[in-house]
C-alpha positions as CSV (number, residue, x, y, z in Angstrom):
1,M,80.4,102.0,118.8
2,R,78.1,101.4,115.8
3,C,80.8,99.3,114.1
4,W,81.0,97.0,117.2
5,L,77.2,96.7,117.4
6,L,77.0,95.6,113.8
7,I,79.8,93.1,114.2
8,G,77.8,91.6,117.1
9,C,74.7,91.3,115.0
10,L,76.6,89.6,112.2
11,G,78.1,87.2,114.7
12,V,74.6,86.1,115.9
13,L,73.8,85.0,112.3
14,L,76.6,82.4,112.2
15,P,75.1,79.8,114.5
16,L,71.7,80.2,112.8
17,Q,73.0,78.7,109.7
18,A,73.3,75.1,111.0
19,P,71.3,72.8,108.8
20,L,68.0,71.7,110.3
21,S,67.6,68.5,108.4
22,Q,68.4,65.0,109.7
23,P,72.2,64.2,109.7
24,L,73.0,60.9,108.0
25,E,75.7,58.3,108.2
26,R,79.2,59.6,107.9
27,T,80.4,56.6,106.0
28,V,79.3,54.8,102.8
29,E,80.2,51.6,101.1
30,V,81.9,51.8,97.7
31,H,82.4,49.3,94.9
32,A,84.7,50.3,92.1
33,E,83.3,47.8,89.5
34,D,80.3,48.3,87.3
35,L,78.1,45.6,88.9
36,S,74.7,44.5,87.5
37,V,71.8,46.1,89.2
38,E,70.7,42.8,90.8
39,R,74.2,42.2,92.4
40,A,74.4,45.8,93.6
41,L,71.0,45.7,95.3
42,R,71.7,42.3,96.9
43,P,72.7,42.6,100.6
44,G,76.3,41.8,101.4
45,G,78.6,40.8,98.5
46,E,82.3,41.0,97.9
47,G,84.4,44.0,96.8
48,W,82.6,46.6,98.9
49,R,84.7,48.8,101.1
50,T,83.7,51.4,103.7
51,V,85.1,54.9,103.4
52,P,84.2,58.3,105.0
53,R,81.6,60.1,103.0
54,E,83.9,63.0,102.3
55,Q,86.5,60.7,100.7
56,V,84.6,59.1,97.9
57,V,86.9,59.6,94.9
58,E,85.9,56.8,92.5
59,G,85.4,57.3,88.8
60,P,85.4,58.2,86.1
61,A,84.1,54.8,85.0
62,P,80.8,53.6,86.6
63,F,81.0,52.7,90.3
64,W,78.5,52.0,93.1
65,L,77.7,53.6,96.4
66,R,75.4,52.3,99.1
67,T,74.6,53.5,102.6
68,R,71.9,53.2,105.3
69,V,69.7,56.4,105.6
70,E,67.6,57.1,108.7
71,V,64.3,58.8,108.0
72,P,63.3,60.8,111.1
73,P,59.9,60.6,112.7
74,R,57.4,63.3,111.6
75,A,54.0,64.5,112.8
76,P,50.8,63.1,111.3
77,G,49.9,64.9,108.1
78,A,53.5,66.3,107.6
79,P,54.8,66.3,104.0
80,T,56.7,63.4,102.7
81,P,60.5,64.1,103.1
82,V,62.9,64.5,100.2
83,L,66.5,63.4,99.7
84,A,69.0,66.1,99.0
85,L,71.9,64.7,97.0
86,S,75.0,66.5,95.8
87,L,77.4,64.3,93.8
88,L,80.0,65.2,91.1
89,G,78.8,63.0,88.4
90,S,75.8,61.4,86.6
91,W,73.9,58.9,88.6
92,E,70.8,56.8,89.2
93,A,69.5,55.9,92.6
94,W,67.5,53.1,94.2
95,W,65.7,53.5,97.5
96,D,64.9,50.2,99.3
97,G,65.4,48.4,95.9
98,A,63.0,50.6,93.9
99,L,64.3,53.1,91.4
100,L,64.2,56.6,93.0
101,G,65.4,58.7,90.1
102,R,68.1,59.6,87.6
103,N,70.4,62.6,87.2
104,G,71.8,62.7,83.7
105,H,72.8,59.4,82.1
106,V,75.5,57.1,83.5
107,G,78.0,56.0,80.8
108,R,81.0,53.8,80.4
109,T,82.6,56.4,78.1
110,P,82.5,60.2,78.0
111,E,80.5,60.0,74.8
112,E,77.9,57.7,76.4
113,E,77.5,59.8,79.5
114,V,75.1,62.7,79.8
115,P,76.3,65.0,82.6
116,G,73.9,65.5,85.5
117,N,73.5,68.5,87.9
118,V,75.6,68.9,91.0
119,D,72.6,69.4,93.4
120,V,69.4,67.5,93.2
121,L,66.3,67.1,95.4
122,L,64.4,63.8,95.0
123,P,61.0,63.2,96.6
124,L,60.8,59.9,98.5
125,P,58.0,57.6,97.7
126,P,55.3,57.7,100.4
127,E,55.3,53.9,100.8
128,H,59.0,53.9,101.5
129,A,59.3,57.1,103.6
130,T,58.4,55.5,107.0
131,P,60.6,56.5,109.9
132,G,63.6,54.2,110.4
133,P,66.5,53.0,108.3
134,H,66.4,52.6,104.5
135,L,68.9,51.5,102.0
136,L,70.1,54.0,99.4
137,V,72.1,52.5,96.4
138,I,73.7,54.8,93.7
139,R,75.4,54.0,90.4
140,A,77.5,56.9,89.1
141,S,80.0,57.9,86.5
142,A,82.1,61.1,86.2
143,H,83.9,61.4,82.9
144,H,83.6,65.2,82.7
145,R,84.9,66.4,86.0
146,G,88.1,67.9,84.6
147,F,90.1,67.4,87.9
148,Q,90.7,64.9,90.6
149,P,88.8,66.0,93.7
150,V,89.4,65.2,97.3
151,G,85.8,64.0,97.6
152,T,82.9,63.8,95.2
153,L,79.9,63.3,97.6
154,Y,79.2,66.7,98.9
155,R,75.8,66.3,100.5
156,L,73.4,63.6,101.5
157,Q,70.5,64.7,103.6
158,V,66.9,63.8,104.3
159,G,64.3,66.3,105.4
160,E,61.2,68.2,104.5
161,A,61.6,70.3,101.3
162,S,60.5,73.5,103.2
163,E,63.1,72.7,105.9
164,L,65.9,72.3,103.5
165,A,64.9,75.5,101.6
166,R,64.8,77.4,105.0
167,A,68.3,76.1,105.9
168,R,69.6,77.3,102.5
169,L,67.9,80.7,102.9
170,L,69.4,81.2,106.3
171,W,72.8,81.3,104.5
172,L,71.8,82.9,101.2
173,V,69.8,85.9,102.5
174,P,72.4,87.4,104.8
175,S,75.2,86.4,102.5
176,L,73.6,88.2,99.5
177,A,72.8,91.2,101.7
178,T,76.5,91.4,102.7
179,L,77.4,91.0,99.0
180,G,75.3,94.0,98.0
181,A,76.8,96.1,100.8
182,L,80.3,95.1,99.8
183,V,79.7,96.0,96.1
184,L,78.3,99.4,97.2
185,M,81.3,100.0,99.5
186,G,83.8,98.9,96.7
187,L,82.2,101.2,94.1
188,H,82.1,104.1,96.6
189,H,85.8,103.8,97.3
190,L,86.7,103.4,93.7
191,A,84.7,106.5,92.8
192,R,86.5,108.5,95.5
193,Y,89.8,107.4,94.2
194,L,89.0,108.3,90.6
195,M,87.7,111.7,91.6
196,Q,90.6,112.6,94.0
197,R,93.5,110.2,92.9
198,R,95.3,110.8,96.2
199,S,95.2,107.7,98.4
200,R,96.3,104.3,97.2
201,A,94.7,102.9,100.3
202,T,91.3,104.0,98.9
203,L,91.9,102.2,95.7
204,L,93.1,99.0,97.4
205,L,90.1,99.1,99.9
206,G,87.7,99.4,96.9
207,L,89.3,96.5,95.1
208,L,89.3,94.4,98.3
209,C,85.5,95.0,98.8
210,L,84.8,93.9,95.1
211,A,87.1,90.9,95.5
212,A,85.3,89.8,98.7
213,S,81.9,90.4,97.0
214,A,83.0,88.2,94.0
215,L,84.0,85.5,96.5
216,L,80.6,85.7,98.2
217,L,78.8,85.5,94.8
218,L,80.8,82.5,93.7
219,E,80.1,80.7,97.0
220,A,76.4,81.4,96.6
221,W,76.4,80.2,93.0
222,R,75.4,76.7,93.9
223,G,72.5,78.0,96.1
224,L,71.2,80.2,93.3
225,E,71.5,77.7,90.4
226,S,71.7,74.0,90.0
227,Y,74.3,73.6,87.2
228,P,75.7,70.6,85.4
229,Y,78.7,69.1,87.2
230,P,81.3,69.8,84.4
231,R,80.9,73.5,85.2
232,H,82.0,72.8,88.8
233,I,85.7,73.0,87.9
234,I,85.1,76.5,86.4
235,R,83.5,77.7,89.7
236,L,86.3,76.2,91.7
237,W,89.0,78.0,89.7
238,L,87.1,81.3,89.9
239,L,86.7,80.8,93.7
240,S,90.5,80.2,94.0
241,G,91.2,83.3,92.0
242,A,88.9,85.4,94.1
243,T,90.3,83.9,97.3
244,V,93.9,84.7,96.3
245,A,92.9,88.2,95.4
246,V,91.3,88.7,98.8
247,A,94.3,87.1,100.5
248,V,96.7,89.5,98.8
249,L,94.6,92.7,98.9
250,L,93.8,92.5,102.6
251,P,97.4,92.8,103.9
252,A,98.3,95.2,101.0
253,T,95.5,97.6,102.1
254,L,96.7,97.5,105.7
255,H,100.3,97.9,104.5
256,V,99.5,101.1,102.5
257,A,96.9,102.5,104.9
258,F,99.2,102.3,107.9
259,S,102.5,103.1,106.0
260,E,104.2,99.9,107.2
261,P,108.0,100.8,107.1
262,R,109.3,97.2,106.6
263,R,107.9,96.1,103.2
264,A,110.1,93.4,101.8
265,P,109.9,90.9,104.7
266,W,106.1,90.9,104.8
267,W,105.6,90.6,101.1
268,G,108.3,87.9,100.9
269,A,106.7,85.9,103.7
270,L,103.2,86.2,102.1
271,A,104.5,85.3,98.6
272,V,106.3,82.2,99.9
273,S,103.3,81.2,101.8
274,L,100.9,81.6,98.9
275,L,103.3,79.6,96.6
276,G,103.3,76.9,99.2
277,L,99.5,76.5,98.7
278,A,100.3,74.2,95.8
279,A,101.2,71.5,98.3
280,V,97.8,71.7,100.0
281,P,95.3,69.1,98.7
282,G,92.0,70.2,97.3
283,F,90.5,73.6,96.3
284,D,88.7,74.0,99.6
285,G,91.9,73.2,101.6
286,R,94.0,75.7,99.6
287,N,91.3,78.4,100.0
288,T,91.1,77.9,103.7
289,V,94.9,78.1,104.2
290,A,95.1,81.2,102.0
291,L,92.5,83.1,104.0
292,G,94.1,82.0,107.3
293,L,97.6,83.2,106.2
294,S,96.2,86.5,105.0
295,L,94.3,87.1,108.3
296,G,97.5,86.2,110.2
297,V,99.8,88.5,108.3
298,S,97.1,91.3,108.4
299,L,96.7,90.9,112.2
300,V,100.5,91.3,112.7
301,L,100.5,94.4,110.5
302,A,97.6,95.9,112.5
303,L,99.4,95.2,115.8
304,R,102.5,96.9,114.5
305,A,100.4,99.9,113.4
306,R,98.8,100.1,116.8
307,S,102.3,100.0,118.5
308,R,103.2,103.0,116.3
309,K,99.9,104.7,117.3
310,E,98.7,105.0,113.8
311,P,95.2,106.5,113.5
312,G,92.5,103.9,112.9
313,A,94.6,101.0,114.0
314,W,92.2,100.1,116.8
315,A,89.3,99.7,114.4
316,A,91.3,97.5,112.0
317,L,92.6,95.4,114.9
318,G,89.1,94.8,116.2
319,G,87.8,93.7,112.8
320,L,90.7,91.4,112.2
321,G,90.4,89.9,115.7
322,F,86.7,89.2,115.1
323,A,87.5,87.6,111.7
324,M,90.3,85.5,113.1
325,A,88.1,84.2,116.0
326,L,85.5,83.0,113.5
327,Y,88.2,81.4,111.4
328,L,89.7,79.5,114.3
329,M,86.2,78.3,115.4
330,A,85.7,76.3,112.2
331,P,88.6,76.7,109.6
332,L,87.2,74.2,107.1
333,D,83.8,75.8,107.1
334,F,85.1,79.4,107.1
335,P,85.1,80.1,103.3
336,E,81.5,78.8,102.9
337,R,79.8,79.8,106.1
338,G,81.9,82.2,108.2
339,F,83.5,84.3,105.5
340,F,80.5,86.7,104.8
341,V,80.1,87.4,108.6
342,A,83.8,87.8,109.2
343,F,84.6,90.0,106.2
344,G,81.4,91.9,106.5
345,G,82.5,93.1,109.9
346,L,86.1,93.4,109.0
347,L,85.6,95.6,105.9
348,L,83.2,97.7,107.9
349,C,85.9,98.3,110.5
350,L,88.5,99.0,107.7
351,G,86.1,101.4,106.1
352,A,85.6,103.2,109.4
353,A,89.4,103.4,110.0
354,H,90.0,104.7,106.5
355,A,87.3,107.3,106.8
356,Y,88.9,108.4,110.1
357,Q,92.3,108.6,108.4
358,L,90.9,110.6,105.5
359,R,89.2,113.1,107.9
360,R,92.5,113.5,109.8
361,Q,94.3,114.0,106.5
362,Q,91.8,116.6,105.4
363,Q,92.1,118.5,108.6
364,R,95.9,118.4,108.3
365,L,95.6,119.6,104.7
366,E,93.3,122.5,105.7
367,S,95.7,123.4,108.5
368,A,98.7,123.3,106.2
369,T,96.8,125.4,103.6
370,R,96.1,128.1,106.2
371,A,99.7,128.0,107.4
372,S,100.9,128.2,103.8
373,E,98.7,131.2,103.1
374,R,100.1,133.0,106.2
375,L,103.6,132.1,105.3
376,Q,103.1,133.1,101.7
377,L,102.1,136.6,102.8
378,E,105.2,136.6,105.1
379,L,107.4,135.7,102.2
380,L,105.9,138.3,100.0
381,K,106.5,140.9,102.7
382,R,110.1,139.7,103.0
383,S,110.6,140.2,99.3
384,I,109.6,143.8,99.5
385,Q,110.9,144.6,103.0
386,P,112.2,148.2,103.4
387,H,116.0,147.6,103.6
388,F,115.8,145.5,100.4
389,L,113.9,148.3,98.6
390,M,116.3,150.9,100.0
391,N,119.4,149.0,98.8
392,T,117.7,148.3,95.4
393,L,116.6,151.9,94.8
394,G,120.0,153.2,95.9
395,A,121.7,150.9,93.4
396,V,119.3,151.9,90.6
397,S,119.7,155.6,91.3
398,E,123.5,155.2,91.1
399,W,123.4,153.2,87.9
400,V,120.9,155.6,86.3
401,E,123.6,158.3,86.6
402,T,126.7,156.2,85.8
403,E,125.5,153.2,83.8
404,P,122.0,153.7,82.4
405,A,122.0,150.5,80.4
406,Q,122.9,148.5,83.6
407,A,120.1,150.2,85.4
408,V,117.6,149.1,82.7
409,R,118.8,145.5,82.8
410,F,118.5,145.5,86.6
411,I,115.0,146.9,86.5
412,E,114.0,144.3,83.9
413,S,115.4,141.5,86.0
414,L,113.7,142.7,89.2
415,G,110.4,143.0,87.3
416,A,110.9,139.4,86.0
417,V,111.3,138.1,89.6
418,Y,108.1,139.8,90.8
419,R,106.2,138.6,87.8
420,H,107.3,135.1,88.5
421,L,106.4,135.4,92.2
422,L,102.9,136.9,91.4
423,S,102.2,134.1,88.8
424,V,103.0,131.2,91.2
425,S,102.0,132.6,94.6
426,G,98.4,131.7,94.2
427,E,99.0,128.2,92.8
428,R,99.1,125.0,94.8
429,A,101.8,123.3,92.7
430,I,103.9,124.3,89.7
431,S,106.3,122.5,87.4
432,L,109.9,122.4,88.3
433,A,110.8,124.2,85.1
434,R,108.8,127.3,86.2
435,E,110.5,127.1,89.7
436,L,113.9,127.1,88.0
437,E,113.0,130.1,85.9
438,L,112.0,132.0,89.1
439,C,115.3,131.0,90.8
440,R,117.5,132.1,87.9
441,A,115.7,135.4,87.7
442,Y,116.3,135.9,91.4
443,L,120.0,135.0,91.1
444,E,120.3,137.5,88.2
445,V,119.0,140.3,90.5
446,M,121.3,139.2,93.3
447,G,124.2,139.2,90.9
448,Y,123.5,142.8,90.0
449,R,123.3,143.8,93.6
450,H,126.6,142.1,94.6
451,G,128.4,142.6,91.4
452,L,129.0,138.9,91.1
453,A,127.9,136.0,88.9
454,F,125.5,133.6,90.7
455,T,124.3,130.4,88.8
456,L,122.1,127.4,89.6
457,E,123.2,124.1,88.1
458,A,120.4,121.5,87.7
459,P,121.6,118.9,85.2
460,G,119.3,116.0,84.3
461,V,116.3,117.2,86.4
462,D,112.8,116.5,85.2
463,G,111.3,119.9,84.4
464,A,107.7,118.5,84.2
465,A,107.8,117.2,87.8
466,V,105.5,118.9,90.2
467,V,106.7,120.9,93.2
468,P,105.2,123.5,95.6
469,P,105.8,127.1,94.4
470,A,108.9,129.0,95.6
471,V,110.5,126.0,97.4
472,L,113.9,126.4,95.7
473,H,113.5,130.2,95.7
474,T,113.1,130.0,99.5
475,L,116.3,127.9,99.8
476,L,118.1,130.5,97.8
477,E,116.8,133.4,99.9
478,N,117.9,131.5,103.0
479,A,121.4,131.1,101.5
480,F,121.7,134.8,100.9
481,S,120.2,135.7,104.3
482,H,122.8,133.6,106.2
483,N,125.8,134.1,104.0
484,R,127.9,137.0,102.6
485,Y,129.3,136.1,99.2
486,T,132.3,137.9,97.9
487,T,133.2,135.6,95.0
488,P,131.1,134.1,92.2
489,V,129.0,131.2,93.5
490,S,127.3,128.2,91.9
491,F,124.3,126.5,93.6
492,H,123.6,122.9,92.7
493,L,120.4,120.8,92.4
494,Q,120.4,117.1,91.9
495,E,117.5,114.7,91.3
496,V,117.4,111.0,92.2
497,R,114.5,108.6,91.4
498,E,114.0,105.3,93.2
499,G,111.1,103.3,94.4
500,G,108.4,105.6,93.2
501,R,110.0,108.6,95.0
502,R,111.9,111.7,93.9
503,R,114.8,113.0,96.0
504,Y,116.1,116.5,95.4
505,V,119.5,117.5,96.9
506,F,120.1,121.3,97.0
507,S,123.6,122.5,97.9
508,A,124.4,126.1,98.9
509,P,128.1,127.0,99.3
510,A,129.2,128.7,102.5
511,G,130.1,132.4,102.3
512,K,131.9,134.7,104.7
513,G,130.1,135.3,107.9
514,A,127.8,132.3,107.7
515,T,125.1,132.4,110.4
516,P,124.6,129.2,112.4
517,G,121.0,127.9,112.9
518,M,120.0,128.2,109.2
519,G,116.9,126.1,108.6
520,E,114.9,127.1,111.6
521,G,113.1,130.3,110.5
522,T,110.1,131.4,108.5
523,G,111.5,130.0,105.2
524,T,111.7,126.5,106.6
525,R,108.2,126.7,108.1
526,Y,107.0,127.8,104.7
527,L,108.7,124.8,103.1
528,E,107.1,122.4,105.5
529,A,103.6,123.9,105.2
530,R,103.8,123.9,101.4
531,L,105.1,120.3,101.2
532,D,102.3,119.1,103.5
533,E,99.8,120.9,101.4
534,V,100.8,119.2,98.1
535,F,102.1,115.9,99.5
536,P,100.2,115.3,102.8
537,G,102.2,112.9,105.0
538,A,104.3,111.7,102.1
539,W,107.3,114.1,102.1
540,S,110.5,114.5,104.1
541,L,112.8,117.5,104.5
542,K,116.3,117.2,106.0
543,Q,118.9,120.0,106.0
544,G,122.2,120.7,107.7
545,P,125.8,121.9,107.4
546,T,128.3,120.1,105.2
547,E,132.0,120.7,104.4
548,A,131.0,122.7,101.3
549,G,128.3,124.7,102.9
550,W,124.6,123.8,103.5
551,T,122.7,120.9,102.0
552,T,119.0,120.4,101.9
553,V,117.5,117.0,101.0
554,L,113.8,117.1,99.9
555,E,112.0,113.8,99.1
556,V,108.5,113.6,97.6
557,P,106.4,111.0,95.7
558,A,107.3,110.6,92.0
């Protein structure tokens, strides 16, 4: 409920960001030649063409712009309005034929030009600030842009300085507040990952928060500092990098958090779409399309997660629906104005969903640990159950009288089994090498009891790999509990690695009097509880009869 209330509050901020200053003409007149000042200021003239304000692409050599500007009425005693001008280049401006100001130095060559700032505020002369139409003429050059933009005239507004500052603050303050919250969220998730190193979703969510905060900071850069226009290309490339990072990390986080089963199609579709961005004109256009594609793919992933009843899918779906709605309202303005509202609410929902998943995982781990402890005691009791002790003591007493050396070796082997069991029983995970030592000691004891040779073949397995304690030992116990072996037997363990996973295949030959239903008792419940304790939600256990006997397939993360 708190998540939805905060999203509603963020949504209220979006319409408050509309600029309060006077909107100006959407077209300007452009002359590509470097006219004299007298000719440029003279009304009419040949060579002038009218273009939309967003499509001024002249340069780098000096060119001219002119347009009619309407100064709005104002109350008596109100401050003289100012002109807010954002143009990629150096320029000098005339207002009603009088020089208004300069930004850098216009030059016919790169050496002659002195770069100006991107954003400039120019006070209008009081005698020429009367309400009504006025003529603005600009001479500009742009030798240091470093790229060919879709448009170079970003802003042309008239209003009171306080009004323009207020309009900027209405965007900057909530945007920077969201930035700070995202940085804290990102650092929190990264710290949790570094301390626990369990969930890749935690790592990806932290990186996503930091990438979104970097995107917000770069968008706010122009509002915080008026920089020379040659730096603008640096900001645009950084913005594109942060946008692509967000566009990739968002679906990747959902993919991992909700364990999406079909990986290749989604990553392939996203990769092809992102590569297709090269055909989209302009940095702003590519950024807008990238964010839209990312939201679309993520929304489908969330819908699929909801259909599988994944925990937390509703929260993610709500945040993505909110973000997509804001995107569709104004796609072109989304990276600059709607992003901080949309992703603030979205990441809040993803954080809530992830916290819910971690709580469920912790509860599952605690339950598995308790079950593992109960089953561990049950297994220890099984290892020292009366009929086992009676048979063992009977064999020892017979060997002591007839074969004392055999009796000593048997006692030593039996002691080795219990030493191994005691050393691993209290541990959460052990190396595969220690598990194999326990199994071979157990097979030696069973070999003495049956008067046969039992071996465990495990060629090429990684002894340093981590497994729950007594998992293979339990499989061996199950094999002897459900089979009666009258000939020497060799058990087999194979290891296969692929896709960041380890698959163990354990084969137990069938003996005389094999009991059906193997794999449904205490031993199997112990295996499942131990696997869920060490690899919560990331393991699989399959077992069943084969022509050679009984096969168990155990798969865990590498």
